[in-house]
MARPABA-460833 format. One record per atom (N, C-alpha, C): atom name; x, y, z. Coordinates in pm, whole numbers, plus 50000, padded with zeros to 5 digits. Example, Ala and Ser with C-alpha at 12.3 -4.5 7.8 and 13.67 -1.06 7.14 Angstrom:
BEGIN
(N (51319 49431 50780))
(CA (51230 49550 50780))
(C (51320 49670 50780))
(N (51285 49775 50708))
(CA (51367 49894 50714))
(C (51290 50003 50787))
% end
This chain:
BEGIN
(N (84702 15971 07141))
(CA (84781 15897 07044))
(C (84883 15809 07121))
(N (84871 15681 07110))
(CA (84953 15591 07186))
(C (85082 15557 07112))
(N (85073 15551 06983))
(CA (85193 15502 06910))
(C (85230 15597 06793))
(N (85357 15622 06782))
(CA (85410 15699 06670))
(C (85503 15605 06599))
(N (85456 15555 06483))
(CA (85545 15454 06413))
(C (85607 15522 06290))
(N (85736 15507 06276))
(CA (85808 15557 06159))
(C (85864 15439 06090))
(N (85812 15406 05970))
(CA (85861 15288 05897))
(C (85951 15343 05785))
(N (86082 15325 05798))
(CA (86173 15378 05701))
(C (86206 15274 05593))
(N (86157 15293 05472))
(CA (86187 15201 05360))
(C (86287 15280 05273))
(N (86414 15279 05296))
(CA (86505 15365 05227))
(C (86509 15335 05079))
(N (86521 15439 05001))
(CA (86536 15429 04854))
(C (86413 15390 04779))
(N (86294 15378 04847))
(CA (86173 15353 04777))
(C (86141 15473 04690))
(N (86103 15451 04569))
(CA (86095 15561 04472))
(C (85952 15598 04438))
(N (85920 15728 04435))
(CA (85794 15777 04388))
(C (85820 15916 04332))
(N (85722 15976 04275))
(CA (85745 16115 04219))
(C (85650 16208 04297))
(N (85651 16198 04426))
(CA (85564 16285 04504))
(C (85641 16382 04596))
(N (85766 16360 04615))
(CA (85843 16442 04705))
(C (85988 16430 04669))
(N (86071 16513 04730))
(CA (86215 16496 04712))
(C (86286 16517 04844))
(N (86398 16442 04858))
(CA (86468 16445 04985))
(C (86594 16532 04976))
(N (86627 16597 05086))
(CA (86747 16679 05092))
(C (86867 16597 05140))
(N (86845 16497 05216))
(CA (86959 16423 05273))
(C (86914 16289 05329))
(N (86990 16230 05413))
(CA (86964 16098 05470))
(C (86861 16109 05578))
(N (86818 15988 05626))
(CA (86724 15981 05734))
(C (86774 16045 05863))
(N (86905 16045 05886))
(CA (86960 16111 06003))
(C (86927 16259 06000))
(N (86931 16322 05885))
(CA (86899 16462 05875))
(C (86749 16486 05894))
(N (86667 16390 05853))
(CA (86521 16400 05879))
(C (86500 16394 06028))
(N (86569 16307 06099))
(CA (86550 16291 06242))
(C (86618 16405 06323))
(N (86692 16491 06254))
(CA (86745 16611 06315))
(C (86675 16738 06263))
(N (86574 16715 06177))
(CA (86502 16828 06117))
(C (86600 16937 06066))
(N (86697 16891 05987))
(CA (86803 16981 05944))
(C (86874 16919 05826))
(N (86955 16999 05758))
(CA (87047 16946 05653))
(C (87185 16932 05709))
(N (87204 16969 05837))
(CA (87334 16953 05900))
(C (87350 16810 05952))
(N (87472 16760 05962))
(CA (87499 16625 06003))
(C (87505 16605 06151))
(N (87538 16706 06226))
(CA (87558 16693 06370))
(C (87655 16584 06410))
(N (87765 16580 06340))
(CA (87870 16482 06366))
(C (87854 16364 06276))
(N (87883 16244 06329))
(CA (87874 16119 06253))
(C (87737 16109 06186))
(N (87737 16075 06053))
(CA (87608 16075 05982))
(C (87512 15963 06032))
(N (87562 15868 06109))
(CA (87477 15760 06164))
(C (87419 15798 06299))
(N (87464 15910 06352))
(CA (87428 15941 06493))
(C (87278 15950 06517))
(N (87208 16030 06435))
(CA (87065 16050 06460))
(C (86984 15925 06431))
(N (87015 15858 06320))
(CA (86935 15736 06286))
(C (86962 15623 06379))
(N (87079 15631 06452))
(CA (87105 15526 06551))
(C (87041 15554 06687))
(N (86968 15666 06697))
(CA (86888 15696 06816))
(C (86917 15825 06884))
(N (87022 15895 06846))
(CA (87060 16019 06916))
(C (87026 16141 06832))
(N (86903 16140 06780))
(CA (86855 16254 06700))
(C (86771 16352 06783))
(N (86750 16467 06730))
(CA (86665 16568 06798))
(C (86526 16511 06818))
(N (86474 16441 06717))
(CA (86340 16385 06727))
(C (86324 16282 06842))
(N (86414 16184 06838))
(CA (86407 16081 06943))
(C (86428 16141 07084))
(N (86524 16227 07097))
(CA (86548 16288 07229))
(C (86432 16375 07275))
(N (86366 16442 07183))
(CA (86250 16519 07221))
(C (86139 16428 07265))
(N (86113 16319 07190))
(CA (86006 16230 07227))
(C (86032 16164 07362))
(N (86160 16128 07392))
(CA (86190 16071 07522))
(C (86151 16172 07637))
(N (86178 16302 07613))
(CA (86144 16401 07714))
(C (85991 16412 07731))
(N (85916 16365 07630))
(CA (85771 16369 07636))
(C (85716 16242 07703))
(N (85804 16145 07734))
(CA (85763 16024 07797))
(C (85752 15903 07703))
(N (85804 15921 07583))
(CA (85800 15810 07485))
(C (85915 15712 07509))
(N (85886 15584 07480))
(CA (85992 15480 07477))
(C (86029 15470 07328))
(N (86159 15456 07295))
(CA (86201 15452 07157))
(C (86252 15318 07119))
(N (86219 15279 06996))
(CA (86263 15151 06939))
(C (86334 15177 06804))
(N (86443 15112 06784))
(CA (86513 15119 06653))
(C (86529 14976 06601))
(N (86464 14948 06489))
(CA (86461 14815 06430))
(C (86530 14821 06293))
(N (86641 14749 06273))
(CA (86722 14761 06152))
(C (86746 14621 06095))
(N (86763 14620 05963))
(CA (86792 14492 05893))
(C (86937 14455 05905))
(N (87023 14545 05946))
(CA (87164 14515 05964))
(C (87226 14613 06066))
(N (87350 14590 06102))
(CA (87418 14679 06199))
(C (87491 14793 06127))
(N (87454 14816 06001))
(CA (87524 14921 05924))
(C (87516 15058 05994))
(N (87395 15093 06047))
(CA (87381 15227 06110))
(C (87445 15231 06248))
(N (87496 15126 06300))
(CA (87557 15133 06431))
(C (87709 15122 06422))
(N (87765 15119 06299))
(CA (87909 15118 06285))
(C (87966 15249 06334))
(N (88063 15243 06417))
(CA (88134 15356 06472))
(C (88051 15436 06573))
(N (87931 15396 06601))
(CA (87848 15464 06702))
(C (87776 15361 06783))
(N (87727 15403 06901))
(CA (87649 15314 06987))
(C (87502 15342 06960))
(N (87414 15237 06950))
(CA (87271 15264 06942))
(C (87222 15325 07074))
(N (87136 15426 07065))
(CA (87081 15489 07184))
(C (86936 15478 07199))
(N (86872 15392 07125))
(CA (86730 15368 07142))
(C (86712 15292 07276))
(N (86592 15304 07335))
(CA (86567 15228 07455))
(C (86567 15076 07425))
(N (86525 15039 07304))
(CA (86529 14903 07259))
(C (86570 14906 07112))
(N (86662 14817 07070))
(CA (86707 14817 06933))
(C (86750 14677 06891))
(N (86734 14652 06760))
(CA (86792 14533 06697))
(C (86863 14585 06572))
(N (86979 14527 06543))
(CA (87047 14416 06606))
(C (87131 14450 06728))
(N (87130 14572 06777))
(CA (87218 14613 06883))
(C (87343 14672 06823))
(N (87443 14691 06909))
(CA (87567 14762 06860))
(C (87637 14673 06752))
(N (87709 14738 06664))
(CA (87779 14671 06555))
(C (87893 14585 06613))
(N (87903 14464 06564))
(CA (88014 14375 06608))
(C (88102 14342 06495))
(N (88077 14397 06377))
(CA (88155 14362 06258))
(C (88301 14411 06272))
(N (88400 14332 06232))
(CA (88534 14378 06225))
(C (88555 14482 06117))
(N (88669 14547 06110))
(CA (88692 14649 06014))
(C (88679 14602 05871))
(N (88654 14702 05779))
(CA (88636 14672 05641))
(C (88760 14605 05580))
(N (88877 14657 05610))
(CA (88999 14603 05555))
(C (89022 14457 05596))
(N (88999 14430 05722))
(CA (89022 14293 05772))
(C (88927 14196 05705))
(N (88798 14228 05697))
(CA (88700 14140 05634))
(C (88729 14121 05488))
(N (88771 14230 05420))
(CA (88797 14220 05279))
(C (88917 14130 05253))
(N (89017 14134 05341))
(CA (89136 14046 05325))
(C (89098 13904 05332))
(N (89013 13868 05433))
(CA (88971 13732 05454))
(C (88880 13683 05335))
(N (88799 13777 05280))
(CA (88707 13737 05171))
(C (88781 13738 05039))
(N (88893 13811 05026))
(CA (88965 13815 04902))
(C (88913 13918 04807))
(N (88821 14003 04850))
(CA (88766 14109 04761))
(C (88702 14220 04844))
(N (88688 14336 04784))
(CA (88623 14445 04845))
(C (88482 14459 04790))
(N (88380 14469 04875))
(CA (88246 14477 04837))
(C (88178 14591 04915))
(N (88070 14646 04858))
(CA (87997 14754 04924))
(C (87946 14720 05059))
(N (87895 14602 05077))
(CA (87832 14561 05207))
(C (87924 14475 05291))
(N (88056 14479 05266))
(CA (88147 14394 05343))
(C (88163 14438 05486))
(N (88124 14562 05516))
(CA (88155 14621 05643))
(C (88049 14598 05748))
(N (87937 14529 05718))
(CA (87834 14513 05820))
(C (87770 14374 05809))
(N (87697 14336 05914))
(CA (87629 14212 05921))
(C (87477 14235 05902))
(N (87412 14144 05831))
(CA (87268 14150 05812))
(C (87197 14049 05896))
(N (87078 14086 05941))
(CA (86993 13992 06011))
(C (86916 13910 05911))
(N (86899 13784 05935))
(CA (86818 13701 05839))
(C (86679 13764 05819))
(N (86633 13771 05697))
(CA (86506 13837 05669))
(C (86389 13789 05753))
(N (86381 13657 05772))
(CA (86271 13600 05849))
(C (86274 13650 05996))
(N (86397 13653 06051))
(CA (86413 13698 06190))
(C (86379 13844 06204))
(N (86420 13928 06109))
(CA (86390 14069 06111))
(C (86240 14094 06106))
(N (86171 14017 06016))
(CA (86028 14031 06002))
(C (85952 13989 06127))
(N (85988 13876 06186))
(CA (85921 13823 06301))
(C (85941 13919 06423))
(N (86060 13976 06441))
(CA (86082 14067 06549))
(C (86000 14194 06533))
(N (85995 14252 06413))
(CA (85910 14371 06392))
(C (85771 14342 06425))
(N (85715 14234 06372))
(CA (85570 14206 06395))
(C (85540 14178 06539))
(N (85633 14114 06608))
(CA (85613 14093 06755))
(C (85605 14225 06832))
(N (85689 14320 06796))
(CA (85685 14449 06861))
(C (85560 14524 06825))
(N (85514 14516 06703))
(CA (85392 14581 06661))
(C (85270 14526 06737))
(N (85272 14398 06764))
(CA (85160 14328 06825))
(C (85154 14354 06978))
(N (85268 14385 07043))
(CA (85269 14402 07184))
(C (85261 14553 07216))
(N (85147 14610 07206))
(CA (85130 14754 07231))
(C (85114 14777 07382))
(N (85197 14867 07431))
(CA (85195 14901 07577))
(C (85112 15027 07599))
(N (85083 15055 07726))
(CA (85011 15178 07758))
(C (85101 15301 07747))
(N (85231 15280 07761))
(CA (85324 15393 07750))
(C (85347 15423 07602))
(N (85344 15552 07566))
(CA (85358 15590 07425))
(C (85497 15544 07368))
(N (85497 15502 07242))
(CA (85621 15446 07181))
(C (85646 15520 07047))
(N (85777 15536 07024))
(CA (85822 15577 06890))
(C (85899 15460 06831))
(N (85852 15406 06722))
(CA (85914 15290 06661))
(C (85970 15326 06523))
(N (86099 15318 06512))
(CA (86164 15346 06381))
(C (86218 15215 06330))
(N (86169 15174 06211))
(CA (86219 15051 06153))
(C (86275 15083 06016))
(N (86397 15038 05987))
(CA (86470 15076 05867))
(C (86496 14950 05786))
(N (86423 14931 05675))
(CA (86442 14818 05591))
(C (86552 14840 05492))
(N (86612 14730 05438))
(CA (86707 14744 05329))
(C (86647 14717 05195))
(N (86519 14718 05189))
(CA (86447 14704 05062))
(C (86378 14831 05018))
(N (86375 14865 04890))
(CA (86429 14791 04779))
(C (86580 14819 04749))
(N (86640 14902 04830))
(CA (86780 14937 04804))
(C (86793 15033 04684))
(N (86908 15029 04627))
(CA (86938 15117 04509))
(C (87027 15046 04412))
(N (87069 15111 04311))
(CA (87156 15047 04214))
(C (87289 15003 04275))
(N (87368 14928 04204))
(CA (87489 14873 04260))
(C (87606 14973 04275))
(N (87585 15095 04232))
(CA (87678 15204 04256))
(C (87818 15181 04201))
(N (87827 15109 04092))
(CA (87960 15085 04030))
(C (88002 15200 03947))
(N (87908 15287 03910))
(CA (87942 15396 03816))
(C (87904 15372 03676))
(N (87839 15255 03654))
(CA (87793 15222 03518))
(C (87666 15144 03525))
(N (87580 15158 03427))
(CA (87452 15090 03424))
(C (87468 14947 03379))
(N (87412 14853 03457))
(CA (87413 14714 03426))
(C (87287 14674 03349))
(N (87294 14572 03263))
(CA (87179 14540 03173))
(C (87052 14501 03254))
(N (87070 14441 03371))
(CA (86953 14400 03447))
(C (86922 14491 03565))
(N (86982 14608 03566))
(CA (86968 14698 03680))
(C (86823 14732 03714))
(N (86746 14776 03617))
(CA (86606 14813 03641))
(C (86522 14692 03681))
(N (86541 14583 03618))
(CA (86466 14460 03648))
(C (86489 14415 03791))
(N (86610 14414 03836))
(CA (86648 14375 03970))
(C (86583 14469 04073))
(N (86583 14596 04038))
(CA (86524 14694 04131))
(C (86374 14674 04136))
(N (86311 14646 04023))
(CA (86169 14619 04022))
(C (86131 14499 04108))
(N (86212 14396 04105))
(CA (86187 14277 04188))
(C (86196 14313 04335))
(N (86299 14389 04371))
(CA (86317 14427 04511))
(C (86203 14522 04557))
(N (86156 14604 04466))
(CA (86048 14696 04499))
(C (85920 14622 04531))
(N (85891 14513 04457))
(CA (85777 14427 04489))
(C (85784 14370 04627))
(N (85903 14325 04664))
(CA (85928 14269 04796))
(C (85910 14379 04902))
(N (85958 14496 04875))
(CA (85944 14608 04971))
(C (85797 14645 04992))
(N (85719 14645 04882))
(CA (85578 14683 04895))
(C (85505 14577 04978))
(N (85538 14449 04963))
(CA (85474 14345 05035))
(C (85507 14358 05186))
(N (85634 14386 05214))
(CA (85679 14407 05354))
(C (85612 14525 05414))
(N (85598 14630 05342))
(CA (85535 14754 05388))
(C (85388 14730 05425))
(N (85315 14662 05338))
(CA (85177 14638 05360))
(C (85156 14547 05483))
(N (85243 14448 05499))
(CA (85233 14361 05613))
(C (85254 14439 05742))
(N (85346 14526 05744))
(CA (85375 14605 05867))
(C (85258 14700 05898))
(N (85206 14769 05797))
(CA (85097 14861 05821))
(C (84972 14784 05872))
(N (84945 14673 05805))
(CA (84827 14590 05852))
(C (84842 14555 05999))
(N (84960 14507 06037))
(CA (84982 14468 06174))
(C (84969 14582 06268))
(N (85021 14697 06237))
(CA (85011 14816 06326))
(C (84864 14853 06346))
(N (84790 14861 06235))
(CA (84652 14907 06242))
(C (84561 14806 06315))
(N (84590 14678 06304))
(CA (84512 14576 06372))
(C (84532 14583 06523))
(N (84654 14622 06564))
(CA (84685 14621 06705))
(C (84680 14759 06774))
(N (84688 14865 06695))
(CA (84682 15001 06749))
(C (84616 15093 06645))
(N (84484 15091 06636))
(CA (84418 15170 06529))
(C (84443 15320 06542))
(N (84487 15368 06658))
(CA (84509 15510 06671))
(C (84651 15559 06642))
(N (84732 15461 06587))
(CA (84875 15500 06560))
(C (84891 15599 06451))
(N (84993 15680 06459))
(CA (85036 15769 06352))
(C (85147 15699 06281))
(N (85133 15675 06152))
(CA (85230 15598 06077))
(C (85286 15678 05963))
(N (85418 15676 05950))
(CA (85489 15745 05843))
(C (85567 15642 05767))
(N (85553 15643 05635))
(CA (85631 15558 05547))
(C (85706 15647 05455))
(N (85839 15635 05448))
(CA (85920 15723 05374))
(C (86047 15659 05316))
(N (86097 15716 05208))
(CA (86222 15676 05153))
(C (86315 15794 05162))
(N (86447 15773 05148))
(CA (86539 15883 05163))
(C (86599 15932 05032))
(N (86592 15856 04926))
(CA (86629 15905 04793))
(C (86585 15805 04688))
(N (86607 15835 04562))
(CA (86558 15750 04458))
(C (86650 15628 04432))
(N (86619 15554 04328))
(CA (86686 15427 04306))
(C (86821 15442 04228))
(N (86852 15560 04175))
(CA (86975 15579 04099))
(C (86985 15482 03979))
(N (86893 15500 03890))
(CA (86885 15406 03774))
(C (86917 15477 03638))
(N (86938 15606 03640))
(CA (86971 15675 03516))
(C (87122 15703 03509))
(N (87169 15730 03387))
(CA (87308 15762 03354))
(C (87404 15661 03422))
(N (87490 15706 03515))
(CA (87591 15617 03570))
(C (87542 15537 03688))
(N (87416 15546 03723))
(CA (87359 15477 03841))
(C (87431 15517 03971))
(N (87484 15634 03974))
(CA (87554 15687 04092))
(C (87535 15836 04093))
(N (87623 15906 04166))
(CA (87611 16049 04173))
(C (87638 16112 04042))
(N (87563 16223 04013))
(CA (87589 16296 03888))
(C (87658 16426 03915))
(N (87705 16437 04042))
(CA (87782 16562 04077))
(C (87912 16574 04003))
(N (87973 16455 03974))
(CA (88102 16458 03901))
(C (88083 16382 03768))
(N (88144 16429 03665))
(CA (88142 16357 03542))
(C (88040 16401 03441))
(N (87951 16494 03479))
(CA (87846 16536 03386))
(C (87837 16691 03394))
(N (87817 16749 03275))
(CA (87797 16893 03268))
(C (87647 16919 03307))
(N (87618 17037 03355))
(CA (87482 17070 03391))
(C (87387 17054 03271))
(N (87436 17083 03152))
(CA (87350 17074 03031))
(C (87311 16930 02998))
(N (87374 16831 03062))
(CA (87344 16688 03037))
(C (87244 16634 03138))
(N (87213 16706 03241))
(CA (87129 16659 03354))
(C (86983 16700 03330))
(N (86897 16600 03325))
(CA (86753 16623 03296))
(C (86669 16615 03422))
(N (86542 16650 03406))
(CA (86444 16637 03517))
(C (86443 16492 03565))
(N (86444 16395 03480))
(CA (86439 16258 03519))
(C (86561 16220 03601))
(N (86680 16267 03568))
(CA (86796 16243 03646))
(C (86783 16292 03791))
(N (86722 16411 03802))
(CA (86708 16469 03936))
(C (86601 16391 04011))
(N (86490 16359 03951))
(CA (86383 16281 04015))
(C (86440 16146 04060))
(N (86523 16089 03975))
(CA (86575 15958 04004))
(C (86665 15955 04131))
(N (86726 16067 04165))
(CA (86809 16075 04282))
(C (86734 16128 04405))
(N (86651 16234 04381))
(CA (86586 16306 04493))
(C (86438 16262 04510))
(N (86379 16193 04411))
(CA (86241 16154 04423))
(C (86222 16046 04529))
(N (86132 16069 04624))
(CA (86115 15974 04733))
(C (85967 15948 04758))
(N (85941 15833 04818))
(CA (85804 15800 04858))
(C (85775 15860 04997))
(N (85661 15915 05015))
(CA (85617 15962 05148))
(C (85468 15947 05161))
(N (85429 15875 05270))
(CA (85287 15858 05296))
(C (85272 15868 05452))
(N (85171 15945 05494))
(CA (85146 15959 05637))
(C (85003 15920 05664))
(N (84987 15833 05760))
(CA (84850 15797 05808))
(C (84829 15863 05943))
(N (84755 15973 05942))
(CA (84728 16043 06067))
(C (84621 15971 06148))
(N (84624 15976 06281))
(CA (84521 15914 06361))
(C (84386 15965 06320))
(N (84283 15879 06331))
(CA (84148 15921 06287))
(C (84087 16028 06386))
(N (84006 16113 06335))
(CA (83926 16205 06416))
(C (83993 16340 06433))
(N (84122 16356 06398))
(CA (84187 16489 06417))
(C (84184 16571 06291))
(N (84207 16704 06307))
(CA (84211 16794 06194))
(C (84355 16812 06154))
(N (84398 16744 06051))
(CA (84537 16747 06010))
(C (84566 16842 05893))
(N (84463 16902 05837))
(CA (84478 16979 05711))
(C (84582 17087 05728))
(N (84577 17163 05836))
(CA (84664 17280 05850))
(C (84808 17239 05885))
(N (84834 17113 05919))
(CA (84966 17067 05952))
(C (85030 16989 05838))
(N (84949 16937 05751))
(CA (84999 16839 05648))
(C (85042 16919 05523))
(N (85137 17004 05543))
(CA (85195 17081 05434))
(C (85343 17053 05428))
(N (85378 16946 05352))
(CA (85514 16894 05355))
(C (85572 16908 05211))
(N (85690 16970 05204))
(CA (85756 16988 05080))
(C (85873 16893 05066))
(N (85956 16887 05171))
(CA (86071 16798 05174))
(C (86066 16713 05299))
(N (86144 16600 05304))
(CA (86129 16504 05408))
(C (86156 16566 05547))
(N (86246 16668 05553))
(CA (86278 16730 05683))
(C (86157 16808 05740))
(N (86050 16823 05660))
(CA (85929 16885 05712))
(C (85843 16788 05796))
(N (85871 16661 05791))
(CA (85785 16558 05851))
(C (85761 16586 05998))
(N (85871 16599 06071))
(CA (85852 16605 06220))
(C (85805 16743 06271))
(N (85841 16858 06205))
(CA (85772 16979 06242))
(C (85618 16966 06229))
(N (85578 16896 06123))
(CA (85430 16878 06103))
(C (85376 16784 06210))
(N (85448 16678 06246))
(CA (85405 16583 06347))
(C (85393 16649 06487))
(N (85497 16724 06523))
(CA (85497 16791 06650))
(C (85385 16897 06657))
(N (85368 16971 06549))
(CA (85262 17070 06540))
(C (85127 17006 06562))
(N (85106 16887 06507))
(CA (84982 16812 06521))
(C (84970 16763 06666))
(N (85074 16706 06722))
(CA (85069 16655 06860))
(C (85031 16760 06959))
(N (85088 16881 06943))
(CA (85062 16989 07039))
(C (84964 17094 06994))
(N (84899 17069 06876))
(CA (84801 17161 06824))
(C (84861 17304 06822))
(N (84980 17315 06767))
(CA (85051 17444 06768))
(C (85116 17466 06632))
(N (85050 17553 06553))
(CA (85096 17580 06422))
(C (85235 17652 06419))
(N (85271 17713 06530))
(CA (85400 17785 06535))
(C (85515 17690 06516))
(N (85501 17564 06554))
(CA (85603 17466 06541))
(C (85638 17441 06392))
(N (85547 17478 06305))
(CA (85577 17461 06160))
(C (85684 17556 06114))
(N (85714 17661 06192))
(CA (85817 17755 06157))
(C (85954 17698 06165))
(N (85967 17579 06225))
(CA (86099 17514 06231))
(C (86132 17438 06103))
(N (86045 17440 06006))
(CA (86075 17376 05876))
(C (86193 17445 05809))
(N (86271 17369 05738))
(CA (86387 17424 05670))
(C (86352 17479 05530))
(N (86441 17558 05473))
(CA (86421 17603 05337))
(C (86429 17486 05240))
(N (86333 17475 05149))
(CA (86325 17356 05057))
(C (86427 17373 04938))
(N (86555 17361 04973))
(CA (86661 17375 04874))
(C (86752 17256 04884))
(N (86779 17185 04777))
(CA (86868 17072 04781))
(C (87014 17117 04793))
(N (87096 17026 04836))
(CA (87238 17058 04856))
(C (87324 17039 04731))
(N (87261 17004 04617))
(CA (87334 16979 04497))
(C (87415 17101 04451))
(N (87528 17081 04389))
(CA (87613 17195 04346))
(C (87595 17219 04197))
(N (87565 17118 04118))
(CA (87559 17144 03972))
(C (87419 17185 03935))
(N (87320 17096 03959))
(CA (87182 17128 03936))
(C (87109 17104 04069))
(N (87027 17201 04110))
(CA (86962 17187 04241))
(C (86813 17212 04227))
(N (86741 17196 04340))
(CA (86598 17224 04339))
(C (86567 17325 04452))
(N (86493 17432 04418))
(CA (86456 17534 04512))
(C (86304 17551 04508))
(N (86239 17526 04619))
(CA (86096 17546 04625))
(C (86020 17474 04510))
(N (86070 17357 04477))
(CA (86003 17274 04374))
(C (86044 17306 04232))
(N (86132 17405 04212))
(CA (86175 17444 04080))
(C (86319 17400 04054))
(N (86350 17356 03938))
(CA (86483 17312 03896))
(C (86568 17436 03865))
(N (86688 17439 03920))
(CA (86782 17550 03897))
(C (86905 17489 03822))
(N (86920 17521 03697))
(CA (87028 17465 03617))
(C (86983 17344 03541))
(N (87067 17295 03449))
(CA (87045 17174 03379))
(C (86944 17194 03257))
(N (86902 17082 03200))
(CA (86824 17080 03078))
(C (86687 17146 03098))
(N (86634 17136 03223))
(CA (86499 17187 03250))
(C (86503 17299 03343))
(N (86598 17388 03334))
(CA (86618 17504 03423))
(C (86489 17588 03430))
(N (86449 17620 03552))
(CA (86332 17704 03572))
(C (86199 17631 03573))
(N (86199 17503 03539))
(CA (86072 17431 03537))
(C (86049 17354 03665))
(N (85925 17309 03686))
(CA (85895 17234 03807))
(C (85957 17098 03808))
(N (85998 17051 03925))
(CA (86054 16919 03937))
(C (85957 16811 03900))
(N (85830 16828 03942))
(CA (85725 16733 03908))
(C (85614 16805 03832))
(N (85574 16748 03723))
(CA (85469 16806 03638))
(C (85339 16737 03666))
(N (85238 16809 03713))
(CA (85106 16752 03745))
(C (85048 16684 03624))
(N (85004 16558 03644))
(CA (84933 16485 03536))
(C (85028 16426 03438))
(N (85160 16431 03456))
(CA (85252 16371 03360))
(C (85341 16271 03429))
% end
């Protein structure tokens, strides 16, 4: 296996899996933060460091410098590089308003796309781990209230994200047919109720299955290299299971699957344990209902 590609499309929504935390926690195979929450996704995660020890070259490709704020990128190669944005307060003063994305700089979409595709096309003999983190489709505007066009805007961004995803996968497979490709989101779109966290402001009796799916439901798809027997490794319940499964496959060692974490969400009001809802309107029922 020459290439291990991880394409991170944050916030892409599906009803096939649920996430316990951010991508940094996926890259640390844990629900612990290990310090700054950007540390692992910026390159200093257990996964990247392990792969380096195996001889892999690591790449981190991001649509903005958001994940490098307050930390240094530690990938062997990364874009956009270390964050150069001034502080949030200074930028807000000059802009005359406070905004969610005022604290970081974005790369022009065309430049981000061209750089990714160029890296996918130049496959080296040395094994590579490529992590690319798109800002599509994003999530709701997080104001704490539902806007009239919230779902429509998300749908439009989702179409763009799907087109970008297909383009990336096509390029990888054309240039490295033996690559292992992972496409994942880190949480749902936040489109129900207040379009934000439901930890505060709602009683457990008001929280439904859909509300939980909307926050924890994520997209996950793995394209294993052809010719291998992946059935015994491809048992994934939460996103943090991804890399125990990948490493078990790489080393043909089922014991590595024992490093998987307990499938329990960190929610305090209504949570999910082993696929079952604990608390709320649908207490005791499955988070996802087959065929519905």
